KEMIMI-890830 format. One line per 3 residues: number of its first residue (from 1); their letters; for each residue y, z, x of N, C-alpha, C, O, CB. Coordinates in steps of 0.02 Angstrom, whole numbers, plus 50000, padded with zeros to 5 digits. Each point is the difference from the previous one (the first is absolute). Glycine has a CB too. Layout:
BEGIN
NUM) a) Y,Z,X,Y,Z,X,Y,Z,X,Y,Z,X,Y,Z,X | ...
This chain:
BEGIN
1) mna) 43473,46232,51257,50049,50027,49954,50064,50014,50039,49998,50031,50053,49911,50019,49872 | 50148,49928,50048,50062,50011,50036,50029,50068,49984,49977,50035,49955,50044,49842,50044 | 50030,50143,50039,50030,50067,49993,50031,50009,49931,49999,50056,49973,50022,49947,50150
4) erk) 50007,49944,49849,50030,50005,49933,49947,50019,49949,50013,50042,49956,50074,49872,50076 | 49855,50056,49971,49945,50015,49953,49977,50072,50007,49983,50032,49949,49982,49848,50056 | 50034,50147,50056,49976,50068,50010,50043,50052,49965,49976,50053,49982,49978,49911,50128
7) slp) 50110,50021,49881,50044,50048,49969,49997,49999,49924,50029,50042,49967,50046,49947,50132 | 49890,49962,49873,49994,49995,49927,49947,50048,49973,49951,50014,50034,50086,49866,49972 | 49973,50145,49933,49947,50036,49968,49938,49955,49993,50007,49940,49989,50077,50132,49948
10) llv) 49858,49957,50070,49937,49961,49999,49962,50013,49935,49988,50058,49982,50007,49947,50144 | 49986,49942,49841,49958,50003,49940,49935,49964,50017,49999,49940,50010,50102,50064,49911 | 49844,50034,50081,49934,49972,50016,49958,50001,49936,49994,50052,49967,50012,49987,50154
13) vda) 49966,49903,49861,49964,49994,49938,49926,49986,50013,49982,49954,50036,50122,50004,49907 | 49854,50084,50027,49927,49993,50003,49981,49947,49949,49990,50016,49941,49993,50107,50096 | 50010,49815,49986,49988,49944,49954,49938,50009,49958,50003,49991,49939,50054,49935,50142
16) anv) 49888,50093,49949,49937,50006,49962,50007,50053,49945,49976,49990,49944,49960,49976,50158 | 50097,50089,49913,50007,50053,49951,50048,49981,49945,49987,50013,49941,49989,50070,50149 | 50079,49886,49927,50050,49982,49950,49974,49943,49956,50007,50003,49939,50085,50033,50139
19) vgs) 49879,49914,49952,49971,49944,49961,49946,50026,49954,49996,49980,49942,50030,49939,50151 | 49932,50126,49932,49946,50027,49961,50021,50047,49944,49959,50019,49958,49973,49969,50142 | 50132,50031,49899,50024,50046,49949,50013,49967,49932,50011,50034,49950,50039,50033,50141
22) vpd) 49948,49867,49908,50012,49963,49938,49941,49952,49988,49989,49954,50039,50138,50054,49976 | 49835,50003,49931,49942,49957,49987,50020,49933,49970,49990,49987,49940,49941,50116,50042 | 50097,49853,50060,50024,49936,49977,49958,49941,50024,50023,49943,50000,50091,50106,49997
25) gww) 49825,49965,50025,49957,49947,50025,50007,49987,50075,49977,49950,50025,50028,50000,49864 | 50028,50096,50147,50013,49992,50071,49937,49987,50040,50002,49967,50052,50097,50107,49935 | 49844,49952,49991,49937,49995,50036,49975,49928,50005,49958,49984,50042,50014,50131,49920
28) rdr) 50054,49841,49995,49979,49929,50003,50037,49962,50055,49976,49949,50023,50001,50055,49854 | 50080,50023,50144,50040,49967,50052,50040,50054,50038,50059,50010,49987,49949,49883,49945 | 49958,50141,50113,50032,50055,50036,50059,49977,50043,50051,50035,50003,49839,50023,49998
31) rga) 50103,49885,50030,50055,49975,50041,50060,49982,49956,50057,50017,50017,49861,49940,50068 | 50070,50011,49860,50054,49982,49954,50034,50062,49972,50061,50001,49993,49878,49895,49978 | 50023,50155,50013,50028,50063,49975,50044,50032,50053,50054,50026,49983,49846,49990,49942
34) aqr) 50079,49984,50137,50040,50029,50054,50063,49959,50011,50053,50028,50014,49843,50016,50040 | 50099,49891,49939,50059,49956,50008,50050,50013,49944,50060,50000,50012,49869,49913,50046 | 50047,50096,49881,50045,50016,49944,50034,50067,50011,50059,50008,49985,49868,49925,49937
37) lrd) 50036,50116,50105,50030,50065,50016,50053,49992,50054,50054,50029,49995,49839,50029,49974 | 50092,49903,50082,50050,49988,50053,50065,49973,49970,50054,50021,50018,49853,49957,50065 | 50086,49974,49872,50058,49969,49969,50038,50049,49954,50061,49997,49995,49881,49892,50011
40) lla) 50021,50155,49962,50030,50052,49958,50041,50049,50044,50051,50026,49978,49854,49963,49938 | 50071,50023,50144,50033,50047,50046,50062,49971,50033,50044,50038,50021,49845,50014,49999 | 50115,49883,49986,50054,49967,50037,50070,50025,49981,50040,50014,50044,49886,49887,49965
43) pla) 50091,50104,49927,50068,50023,49982,50015,50071,50023,50059,50018,50007,49935,49906,49896 | 49956,50117,50109,50012,50069,50020,50032,50005,50069,50036,50048,50015,49867,49986,49916 | 50085,49916,50111,50029,50001,50068,50076,50002,49996,50032,50034,50040,49869,49903,50004
46) eag) 50127,50028,49908,50074,49998,49992,50025,50049,49948,50056,50026,50006,49941,49856,50028 | 49963,50132,49915,50022,50042,49944,49985,50074,50010,50032,50042,49968,49953,49861,49959 | 49966,50113,50115,49978,50069,50007,49953,50018,49944,49978,49957,49961,50129,50073,50096
49) les) 49877,50033,49938,49953,50023,49949,50029,50059,49964,50012,50053,50029,49891,49907,50039 | 50108,50032,49868,50027,50054,49959,49942,50039,49968,49978,49984,49945,50127,49949,50032 | 49872,50116,50058,49945,50040,49973,50015,50074,50010,49954,50042,50000,49965,49866,50024
52) ghe) 50145,50108,49984,50018,50070,50009,49990,50024,50071,50004,50060,50013,49965,49959,49870 | 50020,49936,50163,49988,50018,50070,50060,49982,50042,50016,49941,50009,49860,50042,49975 | 50157,50067,50043,50055,49986,50045,49973,49967,50063,49944,50012,50020,50122,50086,49935
55) gls) 49975,49861,50075,49979,49967,50061,49970,49931,49988,49986,49964,50047,49995,50146,50001 | 50010,49872,49889,49973,49934,49985,50054,49953,49974,49987,49953,49962,49903,50099,50012 | 50171,49961,50049,50054,49955,49983,49995,49940,50046,49974,50004,50056,50100,50091,49905
58) ppl) 49951,49849,50016,49992,49937,50038,50042,49999,50063,50049,50037,50006,49927,49905,49888 | 50005,50016,50152,49939,49959,50001,49940,50041,50025,50007,50052,50032,50063,49846,49988 | 49871,50078,49963,49937,50031,50020,49959,49953,50043,50006,49939,49994,49994,50130,49901
61) evv) 49959,49960,50148,49948,49961,50032,49938,50010,49955,49978,50056,49990,50071,49957,50130 | 49924,49932,49855,49943,50002,49955,49939,49972,50036,50001,49943,50025,50074,50046,49873 | 49872,50051,50104,49937,49979,50032,49944,50004,49948,49989,50053,49971,50051,49986,50144
64) lvv) 49926,49907,49875,49943,49997,49955,49937,49997,50042,49990,49953,50039,50077,49988,49870 | 49890,50109,50085,49938,50002,50039,49943,49973,49957,49984,50027,49948,50057,50072,50120 | 49929,49846,49957,49945,49968,49964,49936,50006,50041,50002,50010,50061,50079,49909,49884
67) egq) 49863,50074,50020,49935,50003,50033,49952,49955,49965,50015,49973,49946,50006,50145,50090 | 49920,49873,49993,49947,49960,49969,50022,49930,49983,50030,49966,50041,49925,50139,49913 | 50029,49873,49986,50014,49931,49978,50074,49984,49994,50019,49942,49994,49873,50061,49947
70) arg) 50150,50047,50061,50072,49989,49995,50033,49990,50068,50061,49992,50004,49939,50077,49893 | 49961,49930,50157,50028,49996,50067,50040,49937,50014,50041,50000,50046,49865,50068,49990 | 50084,49879,49927,50035,49937,50015,50070,49995,49972,50032,49948,50008,49859,50001,49993
73) vps) 50135,50102,49967,50066,49997,49971,50053,50002,50055,49999,50046,50041,49959,50011,49853 | 50087,49894,50108,50050,49999,50053,50060,50044,49984,50014,50016,49943,49950,49869,50085 | 50071,50135,50024,50063,50036,49993,50053,49953,49974,49995,49939,50007,49973,50140,50086
76) ide) 50083,49950,49878,50061,49963,49982,50058,50039,50029,49990,50055,50026,49959,49897,49866 | 50111,50020,50106,50057,50033,50031,50009,50072,49976,50016,50044,50040,50038,49846,49970 | 49936,50123,49926,50013,50065,49971,49942,50049,50007,50011,50061,49997,50063,49883,49925
79) vrv) 49866,50031,50087,49940,50043,50002,49956,49981,50058,49976,49943,50005,50029,50071,49870 | 49983,50033,50170,49953,49989,50055,49931,50018,49974,49988,50056,49976,50100,49968,50114 | 49866,49929,49915,49931,50012,49980,49960,50018,50062,49998,49962,50049,50011,49958,49852
82) haa) 49960,50138,50096,49959,50024,50056,49927,49997,49978,49979,50035,49954,50114,50042,50088 | 49869,49881,49991,49928,49992,49984,49960,50050,50040,49998,49999,50061,50018,49879,49914 | 49950,50167,49988,49958,50051,50032,49940,49966,50031,49967,49959,49969,50072,50129,49950
85) ras) 49945,49931,50142,49940,49973,50033,49937,50030,49970,49948,49967,49997,50117,50016,50109 | 49939,50079,49872,49943,50035,49970,50025,50037,49939,50014,49970,49948,49925,50042,50164 | 50068,50053,49893,50021,50042,49945,50075,49992,49985,50042,50007,50045,49867,50074,49985
88) gdd) 50107,49904,49907,50069,49995,49980,50035,50067,50007,50059,50003,50020,49912,49906,49901 | 49994,50145,50063,50030,50067,50007,50018,50015,50073,50054,50026,50013,49880,50013,49888 | 50022,49944,50144,50015,50011,50071,50060,49958,50022,50041,50024,50040,49837,50001,49982
91) aiv) 50127,49914,49953,50056,49957,50018,50065,50029,49973,50051,49997,50035,49874,49904,49964 | 50075,50127,49941,50060,50031,49972,50021,50060,50042,50059,50008,50015,49907,49954,49870 | 49986,50079,50134,50015,50057,50043,50031,49976,50066,50048,50029,50024,49857,50037,49924
94) dvv) 50068,49881,50081,50027,49972,50062,50071,49975,49992,50042,50011,50044,49842,49958,49990 | 50130,49997,49910,50068,49975,49987,50049,50059,49995,50054,49998,50029,49899,49900,49911 | 50028,50154,50023,50043,50059,49993,50010,50034,50067,50056,50017,50019,49905,49998,49862
97) rgs) 49985,49996,50155,50003,50034,50064,50043,49961,50050,50035,50030,50041,49851,50019,49938 | 50111,49885,50019,50036,49959,50048,50072,49985,49983,50035,49966,50038,49857,49986,49988 | 50131,50073,49918,50069,49985,49978,50049,50054,50022,49985,50059,49998,49968,49878,49905
100) dap) 50107,50040,50116,50055,50045,50016,50048,50006,49941,50055,50027,50007,49935,49942,50114 | 49990,50008,49820,50044,50001,49942,50021,50071,49983,49961,50047,50008,49982,49851,49948 | 50119,50110,50021,50025,50067,49982,49965,50027,49938,49993,50061,49992,50117,49909,50059
103) vkv) 49868,49986,49905,49964,50019,49939,49940,49954,49994,50006,49939,50008,50101,50102,49934 | 49835,49988,50044,49939,49962,49993,49968,50018,49933,49988,50058,49985,49994,49938,50141 | 50006,49953,49833,49971,50011,49934,49940,49954,49994,50003,49940,50015,50109,50092,49934
106) vvt) 49832,49996,50028,49938,49962,49990,49986,49998,49926,50004,50050,49965,49950,49983,50149 | 50028,49907,49862,49982,49991,49930,49925,49996,49995,49969,49952,50023,50140,49989,49951 | 49860,50110,49996,49927,50002,49990,49984,50056,49951,50039,50046,49990,49940,49909,50127
109) adr) 49961,50040,49854,49975,50055,49959,49938,50031,50033,49969,50046,49972,50076,49898,49924 | 49938,50031,50162,49941,50024,50036,50014,50070,50028,50044,50009,50042,49923,49871,49988 | 49995,50169,49947,50014,50070,50019,49991,50013,50075,50041,50034,50030,49922,49998,49857
112) qlr) 49984,49942,50142,49989,50011,50072,50055,49968,50041,50025,50029,50048,49852,49976,49933 | 50143,49935,50001,50054,49966,50036,50065,50038,49991,50039,50006,50047,49903,49883,49938 | 50071,50136,49955,50060,50040,49988,50004,50058,50049,50053,50013,50029,49944,49955,49849
115) erv) 49948,50067,50130,49998,50057,50046,50013,49978,50072,50037,50033,50037,49883,50025,49887 | 50049,49887,50096,50007,49977,50069,50072,49980,50017,50025,50020,50053,49857,49941,49943 | 50151,50001,49960,50068,49979,50016,50050,50055,49989,50052,50002,50034,49917,49882,49935
118) sal) 50018,50162,49985,50044,50057,49990,50001,50043,50063,50052,50028,50018,49924,49972,49858 | 49967,50006,50157,49996,50039,50062,50042,49968,50055,50018,50034,50049,49867,50003,49919 | 50131,49900,50025,50042,49965,50049,50074,49999,49979,50042,49969,50033,49859,49960,49997
121) gae) 50114,50106,49916,50069,50004,49977,50021,49949,49949,50059,49996,49983,49963,50051,50126 | 49932,49912,49867,50017,49950,49950,49998,50030,49930,49961,50045,49986,49993,49865,50088 | 50089,50065,49884,49998,50017,49930,49952,49951,49966,49991,49944,50023,50129,50103,49978
124) vig) 49849,49975,49944,49953,49956,49965,50021,49995,49927,50015,50049,49968,49892,49983,50111 | 50092,49906,49896,50013,49988,49930,49943,49958,49972,49966,49965,50037,50160,50041,49980 | 49865,49997,49919,49945,49964,49968,50018,49928,49985,50058,49981,50002,49904,50126,49950
127) pra) 49987,49853,50031,50009,49929,49986,50050,49985,49944,50033,49948,50001,49852,50037,50038 | 50121,50059,49912,50045,49988,49944,50073,49995,50023,50041,49969,49966,49880,50091,49959 | 50095,49969,50132,50069,49999,50025,50023,49929,50017,50060,49987,50002,49924,50129,50041
130) ir) 49969,49840,49971,50019,49931,50018,49977,49948,49949,50016,49941,50007,49979,50094,50112 | 49967,49986,49832,49975,49952,49950,50048,49991,49944,49986,49962,49953,49899,50070,50076
C-alpha cells in the first residue's frame, strides 16, 4: 500500500455478513454474490459514502474481506479484495489494526466483530448503509 492510500479514509466491508443480509439466493453462488458486492462498492471509492458519517468523503480506500467459497474474487482498481485465510472476522480485525487511515469504518451487523473493531477505534455501520 502506498503512502497516498494510507491517508485515505478506510472502508472495510464484511462480505459474508453484508451478502447474507439480503435473501436473494446468494447461497447458490457465494463467489458470484461477493463479486456483485465488490462491483456495487466500486463507485464508493470515488463518491464516498453519504450515511451521516463524517470522514467518509471521497476518495476512500475500500477493502472487501471475503472468506470460504468467495475467496477467488479478484481485486479491482477501486476495491481491494482481501481473502481471509481462516476467519473473516479475524482478517477484518487485522486490516483495521494494520491501517494508518485517519478514519476507519467497518460495515457489518455482526455484534462480536463490532465490539472488536470498535475497541481498535473503528466506527461501525450496518449493511443497509451500502445497499
